[in-house]
SEKEVEX-298955 format. One record per residue (C-alpha): x, y negated, z. Coordinates in Angstrom, 2 decimals, m for minus. Layout:
% residues N
rec east->X	north->Y	up->Z
...
END
This chain:
% residues 433
rec east->114.58	north->m115.90	up->59.90
rec east->114.58	north->m116.59	up->56.07
rec east->118.06	north->m117.28	up->54.41
rec east->119.25	north->m120.58	up->53.38
rec east->118.96	north->m121.94	up->50.21
rec east->122.50	north->m122.43	up->48.38
rec east->122.13	north->m125.91	up->48.50
rec east->121.40	north->m126.28	up->52.15
rec east->124.66	north->m124.55	up->52.60
rec east->126.38	north->m126.74	up->50.13
rec east->125.25	north->m129.79	up->51.80
rec east->127.42	north->m129.28	up->54.92
rec east->130.65	north->m128.74	up->52.45
rec east->133.51	north->m131.40	up->52.59
rec east->132.41	north->m132.29	up->48.98
rec east->129.13	north->m133.69	up->50.59
rec east->130.81	north->m134.98	up->53.47
rec east->132.67	north->m137.47	up->51.24
rec east->129.31	north->m138.39	up->49.76
rec east->128.24	north->m139.39	up->53.36
rec east->130.94	north->m141.63	up->53.67
rec east->129.91	north->m143.51	up->50.66
rec east->133.33	north->m141.85	up->48.94
rec east->131.00	north->m139.83	up->46.14
rec east->133.23	north->m141.69	up->43.59
rec east->136.13	north->m139.12	up->44.47
rec east->134.10	north->m136.10	up->44.00
rec east->134.84	north->m135.25	up->40.57
rec east->133.83	north->m131.59	up->38.56
rec east->136.39	north->m129.78	up->36.95
rec east->135.98	north->m130.94	up->33.24
rec east->135.31	north->m128.72	up->30.26
rec east->136.69	north->m131.54	up->27.93
rec east->140.28	north->m132.66	up->27.33
rec east->141.58	north->m130.64	up->30.13
rec east->144.94	north->m129.87	up->28.58
rec east->145.77	north->m133.76	up->27.70
rec east->148.84	north->m135.28	up->29.62
rec east->150.40	north->m138.41	up->30.25
rec east->152.99	north->m137.53	up->27.49
rec east->150.16	north->m137.16	up->25.08
rec east->148.99	north->m140.65	up->25.86
rec east->152.70	north->m142.07	up->25.28
rec east->152.85	north->m140.19	up->21.79
rec east->149.40	north->m141.62	up->21.02
rec east->150.44	north->m145.33	up->21.87
rec east->153.77	north->m144.80	up->20.27
rec east->152.05	north->m144.08	up->16.78
rec east->149.74	north->m146.97	up->17.28
rec east->152.30	north->m149.76	up->18.01
rec east->155.65	north->m148.19	up->16.98
rec east->154.71	north->m146.01	up->13.96
rec east->157.72	north->m144.92	up->11.56
rec east->157.02	north->m143.09	up->8.31
rec east->160.17	north->m141.28	up->8.39
rec east->159.93	north->m140.17	up->12.12
rec east->156.21	north->m138.68	up->11.39
rec east->157.74	north->m136.99	up->8.25
rec east->160.31	north->m135.08	up->10.37
rec east->157.65	north->m134.35	up->12.96
rec east->155.06	north->m132.85	up->10.52
rec east->158.11	north->m130.60	up->9.54
rec east->158.89	north->m129.50	up->12.71
rec east->154.88	north->m128.74	up->13.67
rec east->154.60	north->m126.85	up->10.36
rec east->157.86	north->m124.70	up->11.37
rec east->156.49	north->m124.53	up->14.90
rec east->153.21	north->m122.98	up->14.20
rec east->154.60	north->m120.46	up->11.40
rec east->157.05	north->m119.16	up->14.11
rec east->154.17	north->m119.32	up->16.87
rec east->151.88	north->m117.35	up->14.76
rec east->154.30	north->m115.24	up->12.83
rec east->153.08	north->m116.46	up->9.36
rec east->154.32	north->m117.76	up->6.12
rec east->151.68	north->m120.34	up->4.99
rec east->149.97	north->m123.35	up->7.15
rec east->147.82	north->m126.04	up->5.85
rec east->146.75	north->m129.01	up->8.56
rec east->143.17	north->m130.53	up->8.17
rec east->141.09	north->m132.93	up->10.19
rec east->139.30	north->m130.57	up->12.35
rec east->138.34	north->m126.74	up->12.66
rec east->135.71	north->m127.55	up->10.48
rec east->137.50	north->m129.12	up->7.87
rec east->139.87	north->m125.97	up->8.11
rec east->137.06	north->m123.81	up->7.37
rec east->135.90	north->m125.92	up->4.44
rec east->139.64	north->m125.53	up->3.24
rec east->139.20	north->m121.60	up->3.77
rec east->136.34	north->m121.61	up->1.17
rec east->138.56	north->m123.52	up->m1.50
rec east->141.38	north->m121.05	up->m0.82
rec east->139.05	north->m118.16	up->m1.13
rec east->137.54	north->m119.73	up->m4.39
rec east->134.12	north->m119.06	up->m2.68
rec east->131.41	north->m121.35	up->m3.88
rec east->127.52	north->m121.54	up->m5.00
rec east->125.80	north->m118.31	up->m4.38
rec east->128.15	north->m116.50	up->m2.60
rec east->127.56	north->m115.00	up->0.97
rec east->129.68	north->m115.04	up->4.33
rec east->128.24	north->m113.03	up->7.25
rec east->128.68	north->m115.06	up->10.60
rec east->127.77	north->m114.31	up->14.13
rec east->124.44	north->m115.15	up->15.31
rec east->125.74	north->m117.26	up->18.21
rec east->128.08	north->m119.95	up->16.62
rec east->128.37	north->m123.77	up->16.33
rec east->126.41	north->m125.93	up->13.33
rec east->130.18	north->m126.95	up->12.19
rec east->130.74	north->m123.43	up->11.11
rec east->127.16	north->m123.45	up->9.13
rec east->128.44	north->m126.93	up->7.60
rec east->131.75	north->m125.97	up->6.90
rec east->130.22	north->m123.16	up->4.61
rec east->127.47	north->m124.90	up->3.20
rec east->129.35	north->m128.17	up->2.20
rec east->131.22	north->m125.56	up->m0.10
rec east->128.14	north->m124.45	up->m1.41
rec east->128.47	north->m121.02	up->0.43
rec east->125.57	north->m119.37	up->2.19
rec east->125.82	north->m118.24	up->5.66
rec east->124.07	north->m115.09	up->6.70
rec east->123.67	north->m114.44	up->10.45
rec east->124.73	north->m111.21	up->12.24
rec east->123.64	north->m109.87	up->15.72
rec east->125.90	north->m110.13	up->18.46
rec east->126.89	north->m107.63	up->21.33
rec east->126.61	north->m108.82	up->24.87
rec east->129.83	north->m107.43	up->26.30
rec east->132.27	north->m109.65	up->24.67
rec east->129.98	north->m111.99	up->22.50
rec east->131.38	north->m110.68	up->19.08
rec east->129.63	north->m109.58	up->16.12
rec east->127.98	north->m106.24	up->16.57
rec east->129.66	north->m103.82	up->14.05
rec east->126.41	north->m101.53	up->14.05
rec east->124.35	north->m104.55	up->12.55
rec east->126.68	north->m105.83	up->9.87
rec east->125.43	north->m103.01	up->6.68
rec east->122.18	north->m104.28	up->7.08
rec east->123.28	north->m107.85	up->6.28
rec east->125.60	north->m106.93	up->3.11
rec east->124.05	north->m107.79	up->m0.15
rec east->125.53	north->m107.98	up->m3.75
rec east->126.82	north->m111.89	up->m3.04
rec east->128.50	north->m110.96	up->m0.06
rec east->132.06	north->m111.97	up->m0.17
rec east->133.52	north->m112.19	up->3.19
rec east->133.13	north->m111.67	up->6.93
rec east->133.94	north->m114.31	up->9.41
rec east->135.07	north->m112.74	up->12.93
rec east->134.63	north->m115.28	up->15.92
rec east->136.80	north->m114.89	up->18.68
rec east->134.26	north->m116.31	up->21.01
rec east->135.57	north->m117.98	up->24.15
rec east->139.01	north->m116.45	up->22.80
rec east->137.99	north->m112.82	up->23.68
rec east->138.69	north->m110.33	up->20.74
rec east->135.07	north->m108.64	up->20.43
rec east->134.38	north->m105.22	up->21.48
rec east->133.83	north->m104.08	up->17.86
rec east->136.88	north->m105.79	up->16.36
rec east->138.53	north->m102.59	up->14.82
rec east->135.39	north->m101.45	up->13.32
rec east->134.70	north->m104.71	up->12.00
rec east->138.07	north->m105.02	up->10.22
rec east->137.76	north->m101.36	up->8.77
rec east->134.23	north->m102.32	up->7.50
rec east->135.32	north->m105.19	up->5.47
rec east->138.08	north->m103.53	up->4.08
rec east->136.18	north->m100.74	up->2.96
rec east->133.71	north->m103.07	up->1.18
rec east->136.38	north->m105.39	up->0.07
rec east->135.41	north->m108.24	up->1.54
rec east->137.52	north->m111.15	up->2.56
rec east->138.33	north->m111.11	up->6.54
rec east->138.32	north->m114.72	up->7.96
rec east->139.33	north->m115.28	up->11.53
rec east->137.66	north->m118.07	up->13.56
rec east->140.16	north->m118.69	up->16.15
rec east->138.84	north->m121.95	up->17.12
rec east->138.60	north->m120.93	up->20.77
rec east->141.60	north->m118.24	up->20.48
rec east->144.81	north->m120.21	up->19.66
rec east->147.53	north->m118.03	up->21.56
rec east->145.37	north->m114.95	up->21.58
rec east->146.92	north->m111.34	up->20.87
rec east->145.19	north->m108.37	up->19.81
rec east->147.49	north->m104.82	up->19.79
rec east->150.54	north->m107.00	up->19.76
rec east->149.63	north->m109.50	up->16.72
rec east->148.63	north->m112.92	up->17.19
rec east->144.72	north->m113.49	up->16.65
rec east->144.60	north->m115.43	up->13.12
rec east->146.80	north->m112.64	up->11.54
rec east->144.66	north->m109.72	up->11.47
rec east->142.60	north->m110.30	up->8.37
rec east->143.37	north->m112.19	up->5.12
rec east->143.16	north->m116.06	up->6.17
rec east->142.36	north->m117.53	up->9.75
rec east->141.67	north->m121.24	up->11.16
rec east->142.09	north->m122.87	up->14.44
rec east->140.80	north->m126.06	up->15.69
rec east->142.32	north->m128.80	up->17.98
rec east->139.42	north->m130.61	up->18.83
rec east->138.80	north->m131.66	up->22.63
rec east->137.23	north->m128.70	up->24.05
rec east->139.74	north->m126.49	up->22.68
rec east->143.09	north->m124.83	up->23.61
rec east->145.01	north->m127.50	up->21.90
rec east->143.63	north->m131.00	up->21.76
rec east->144.15	north->m133.85	up->19.36
rec east->140.40	north->m135.00	up->19.62
rec east->139.74	north->m134.02	up->16.14
rec east->142.23	north->m131.50	up->14.04
rec east->142.92	north->m128.10	up->12.91
rec east->144.90	north->m125.85	up->10.81
rec east->144.62	north->m122.46	up->8.51
rec east->147.16	north->m119.67	up->8.28
rec east->147.76	north->m116.77	up->5.95
rec east->150.52	north->m114.17	up->5.24
rec east->149.03	north->m113.65	up->1.82
rec east->151.32	north->m114.24	up->m1.16
rec east->148.34	north->m114.76	up->m3.25
rec east->146.12	north->m117.11	up->m0.82
rec east->149.20	north->m118.98	up->0.67
rec east->150.02	north->m121.12	up->m2.41
rec east->146.54	north->m121.83	up->m3.07
rec east->146.45	north->m123.19	up->0.54
rec east->149.57	north->m125.28	up->0.18
rec east->148.18	north->m126.66	up->m2.81
rec east->144.74	north->m127.29	up->m1.39
rec east->146.34	north->m129.36	up->1.52
rec east->148.52	north->m131.61	up->m1.10
rec east->145.37	north->m132.50	up->m2.88
rec east->142.96	north->m133.49	up->0.38
rec east->142.55	north->m136.90	up->0.81
rec east->144.29	north->m138.07	up->4.18
rec east->141.95	north->m139.25	up->7.14
rec east->141.83	north->m143.02	up->6.74
rec east->143.79	north->m145.31	up->9.03
rec east->140.74	north->m146.73	up->10.84
rec east->139.79	north->m142.93	up->11.68
rec east->143.01	north->m142.15	up->13.10
rec east->143.36	north->m145.20	up->15.03
rec east->140.03	north->m144.48	up->17.07
rec east->141.25	north->m140.83	up->17.23
rec east->144.30	north->m142.26	up->19.29
rec east->141.99	north->m144.58	up->21.48
rec east->139.53	north->m141.63	up->22.04
rec east->142.31	north->m139.62	up->23.35
rec east->143.76	north->m142.31	up->25.70
rec east->140.18	north->m142.79	up->27.10
rec east->139.85	north->m139.21	up->27.17
rec east->142.95	north->m138.83	up->29.58
rec east->142.09	north->m141.79	up->31.60
rec east->138.17	north->m140.96	up->32.26
rec east->138.78	north->m137.09	up->32.82
rec east->142.17	north->m135.71	up->33.28
rec east->144.13	north->m138.43	up->34.77
rec east->144.64	north->m137.87	up->38.53
rec east->143.45	north->m141.09	up->38.95
rec east->140.56	north->m140.94	up->36.95
rec east->137.90	north->m142.26	up->39.61
rec east->140.17	north->m145.76	up->39.23
rec east->141.03	north->m145.66	up->35.60
rec east->137.68	north->m144.17	up->33.98
rec east->135.70	north->m147.69	up->34.55
rec east->138.78	north->m149.53	up->33.15
rec east->138.81	north->m147.27	up->30.28
rec east->135.35	north->m147.15	up->29.25
rec east->135.29	north->m151.02	up->29.38
rec east->138.39	north->m151.34	up->27.17
rec east->138.09	north->m148.57	up->25.03
rec east->134.20	north->m147.51	up->24.89
rec east->133.63	north->m148.95	up->21.91
rec east->136.37	north->m147.74	up->19.80
rec east->135.25	north->m143.60	up->20.56
rec east->134.89	north->m140.81	up->18.12
rec east->132.00	north->m138.63	up->18.46
rec east->132.33	north->m134.92	up->18.79
rec east->129.71	north->m134.34	up->16.13
rec east->128.73	north->m137.15	up->13.41
rec east->125.51	north->m137.79	up->12.98
rec east->125.59	north->m136.56	up->9.51
rec east->126.43	north->m132.95	up->10.82
rec east->123.38	north->m132.65	up->12.50
rec east->121.31	north->m132.69	up->9.61
rec east->123.58	north->m130.72	up->7.51
rec east->124.27	north->m134.11	up->5.08
rec east->127.81	north->m134.50	up->3.70
rec east->130.34	north->m135.50	up->6.19
rec east->133.63	north->m136.96	up->4.75
rec east->135.72	north->m135.77	up->7.72
rec east->135.23	north->m132.00	up->6.14
rec east->137.56	north->m132.62	up->3.34
rec east->140.32	north->m134.58	up->4.98
rec east->143.79	north->m133.46	up->5.69
rec east->145.63	north->m134.25	up->8.95
rec east->148.01	north->m137.36	up->8.67
rec east->151.48	north->m136.96	up->9.39
rec east->151.14	north->m139.52	up->12.58
rec east->149.53	north->m136.83	up->14.37
rec east->152.13	north->m134.33	up->14.04
rec east->153.77	north->m135.20	up->17.57
rec east->150.42	north->m135.01	up->19.16
rec east->149.72	north->m131.46	up->18.30
rec east->153.45	north->m130.22	up->18.36
rec east->153.26	north->m131.18	up->22.05
rec east->149.96	north->m129.31	up->22.42
rec east->151.45	north->m126.39	up->20.75
rec east->154.48	north->m126.25	up->22.69
rec east->152.28	north->m126.22	up->26.02
rec east->149.79	north->m123.25	up->25.14
rec east->152.03	north->m120.14	up->26.68
rec east->152.03	north->m121.68	up->30.09
rec east->148.56	north->m123.19	up->29.67
rec east->147.59	north->m119.31	up->28.92
rec east->148.90	north->m118.03	up->31.90
rec east->147.04	north->m120.54	up->34.15
rec east->143.54	north->m119.58	up->32.24
rec east->144.18	north->m115.71	up->32.38
rec east->144.78	north->m116.32	up->36.13
rec east->141.62	north->m118.43	up->36.67
rec east->139.56	north->m115.78	up->34.59
rec east->140.47	north->m112.96	up->37.17
rec east->139.56	north->m115.14	up->40.08
rec east->135.94	north->m115.92	up->38.16
rec east->135.81	north->m112.29	up->37.52
rec east->135.95	north->m111.55	up->41.14
rec east->133.49	north->m114.27	up->41.87
rec east->131.39	north->m112.73	up->39.22
rec east->131.34	north->m109.28	up->40.62
rec east->130.80	north->m110.60	up->44.49
rec east->127.60	north->m112.34	up->43.19
rec east->126.03	north->m109.66	up->41.16
rec east->126.90	north->m110.59	up->37.72
rec east->128.75	north->m108.60	up->34.95
rec east->131.58	north->m110.11	up->33.66
rec east->132.85	north->m109.99	up->29.86
rec east->134.50	north->m106.80	up->28.96
rec east->137.97	north->m106.95	up->27.44
rec east->139.89	north->m104.12	up->25.88
rec east->143.19	north->m103.07	up->27.46
rec east->144.74	north->m103.69	up->24.26
rec east->144.12	north->m107.72	up->24.09
rec east->145.16	north->m110.76	up->25.55
rec east->142.41	north->m113.24	up->25.79
rec east->143.16	north->m116.98	up->25.72
rec east->140.06	north->m117.21	up->28.02
rec east->138.99	north->m120.71	up->26.52
rec east->135.74	north->m120.25	up->28.95
rec east->134.66	north->m117.47	up->30.94
rec east->131.21	north->m116.48	up->30.18
rec east->128.57	north->m115.20	up->32.24
rec east->124.79	north->m114.24	up->31.58
rec east->122.81	north->m115.84	up->34.14
rec east->119.00	north->m116.61	up->34.77
rec east->117.58	north->m119.05	up->31.87
rec east->116.62	north->m121.51	up->34.56
rec east->120.21	north->m121.82	up->35.44
rec east->121.35	north->m122.43	up->31.96
rec east->118.22	north->m125.06	up->31.59
rec east->119.60	north->m126.74	up->34.53
rec east->122.89	north->m125.99	up->35.82
rec east->123.26	north->m128.84	up->38.37
rec east->123.12	north->m126.45	up->41.53
rec east->125.74	north->m124.19	up->40.21
rec east->128.04	north->m127.47	up->38.97
rec east->127.69	north->m128.66	up->42.68
rec east->128.33	north->m125.11	up->44.31
rec east->131.65	north->m124.48	up->42.47
rec east->132.67	north->m128.31	up->41.63
rec east->133.02	north->m127.68	up->38.16
rec east->131.32	north->m128.73	up->34.79
rec east->129.47	north->m125.89	up->33.54
rec east->129.21	north->m125.20	up->29.80
rec east->126.04	north->m124.22	up->27.81
rec east->127.76	north->m122.79	up->24.68
rec east->125.95	north->m121.84	up->22.77
rec east->122.41	north->m122.80	up->22.75
rec east->121.53	north->m121.51	up->19.66
rec east->122.57	north->m119.66	up->16.65
rec east->123.82	north->m122.82	up->15.38
rec east->124.54	north->m124.85	up->18.26
rec east->123.42	north->m127.46	up->19.14
rec east->120.59	north->m127.28	up->16.78
rec east->117.51	north->m125.20	up->17.41
rec east->117.37	north->m122.08	up->15.41
rec east->115.48	north->m118.88	up->16.26
rec east->116.42	north->m115.53	up->14.14
rec east->113.92	north->m112.62	up->15.19
rec east->116.64	north->m110.11	up->14.01
rec east->119.20	north->m111.13	up->16.35
rec east->117.64	north->m110.64	up->19.65
rec east->121.21	north->m110.48	up->21.55
rec east->122.30	north->m113.91	up->19.74
rec east->118.61	north->m115.57	up->21.07
rec east->119.11	north->m114.00	up->24.54
rec east->123.04	north->m115.25	up->25.05
rec east->121.77	north->m118.76	up->23.55
rec east->119.00	north->m118.61	up->26.63
rec east->121.23	north->m117.27	up->29.49
rec east->125.02	north->m117.47	up->28.56
rec east->126.73	north->m120.08	up->30.55
rec east->130.70	north->m120.61	up->30.62
rec east->133.02	north->m121.86	up->33.33
rec east->136.18	north->m123.77	up->32.65
rec east->139.48	north->m121.93	up->33.07
rec east->141.92	north->m124.87	up->33.21
rec east->141.75	north->m125.76	up->36.84
rec east->143.98	north->m127.43	up->39.46
rec east->145.87	north->m125.62	up->41.64
rec east->144.48	north->m127.05	up->44.46
rec east->140.93	north->m125.72	up->43.18
rec east->138.92	north->m123.27	up->45.29
rec east->135.47	north->m123.27	up->43.97
rec east->135.22	north->m119.72	up->44.08
rec east->136.64	north->m119.50	up->47.63
rec east->134.14	north->m121.87	up->48.75
rec east->131.02	north->m120.46	up->47.24
rec east->132.09	north->m117.12	up->48.50
rec east->132.22	north->m118.36	up->51.96
rec east->128.69	north->m120.17	up->51.66
rec east->127.24	north->m116.75	up->50.72
rec east->125.78	north->m115.33	up->47.74
rec east->124.61	north->m117.75	up->44.68
rec east->120.65	north->m117.13	up->44.46
rec east->119.39	north->m117.23	up->40.64
rec east->115.72	north->m118.20	up->40.10
rec east->113.30	north->m115.37	up->40.22
END
């Protein structure tokens, strides 16, 4: 007798029995977005909307600045209105501009490309390796020209790349600035040093899909006595995000908690959508898709957001413990089902923002069966070299393969989550041939 299709086994599970009893609305997949939000974050957002205090906000910004410096062991920090805005600030701090080139991995986000181009800098794509999805050091030399000024090392999914040491050595040998993209890697370590402090300058994101979440936000760090004063001056000169934008940000945060993270989300989500749905901020603005100038890239983070970021940063260490435990379980699930898990060096401590796996292109194109099997939202980072925009690069075959095959699983999971156990009990997940 032919083995049953995984969906046939799935339909006998308790998840589907809820649906049969008319309780489909109680079956919610584990979200990828806003998983770190708590009721305290909602309270802080409401306080800043209804009871703002300039004095309190300035004190909390001072506390946040000191907390980030201590957390990462850095001497200088600047706060901006996104990881993308932080990358723009990095370009200005390094005094890079028209005609200069920065090497970036061929498996990244359009926001990275925009952050360079908005400052007149040209991105140059370098292929990646498929063990940890980092830049392939063997491909860097061929990408260097007499206009190359910096190497951007992206810790994709929070994983220090296989070739990290080789990339650092290459950049130093060539006299290139080393920029660390830590949008996925807040709290990660490599050889005892925090990610973001290995090179000349690093930037972080607190967008809703990241380790810390203020809906939009980010910061830049450096230990350089030359770059530090430039960074702090750049933050002082940057325009503050306007009131209307920040008010919508607070409303979006409350909406995200009530629709995605709250234990009562099946009840609160419709109410939140009805009351707050028209006030929401998008993850990417329309202008970003076309590469047109976007004001947010040049805004600094206002003091009114400091309490939110401080609350999120304070929870990172406990959160990472949960993510690392989930990554170990996903690793066991992957091996059970014949998938190759990412390679992690023994001297690194990844953040595991997501757990990446290469599967058949058909699974990535339509992950609903896998989502139903596991009870999670399946991520598709990245769908091109400049996600989410289409971009084919013939000289970067690994980046193109990852764009077609790499799916990613959430790692901040409820304590009761047992998706990997349920799927193992049902048998092996069968990919399309």
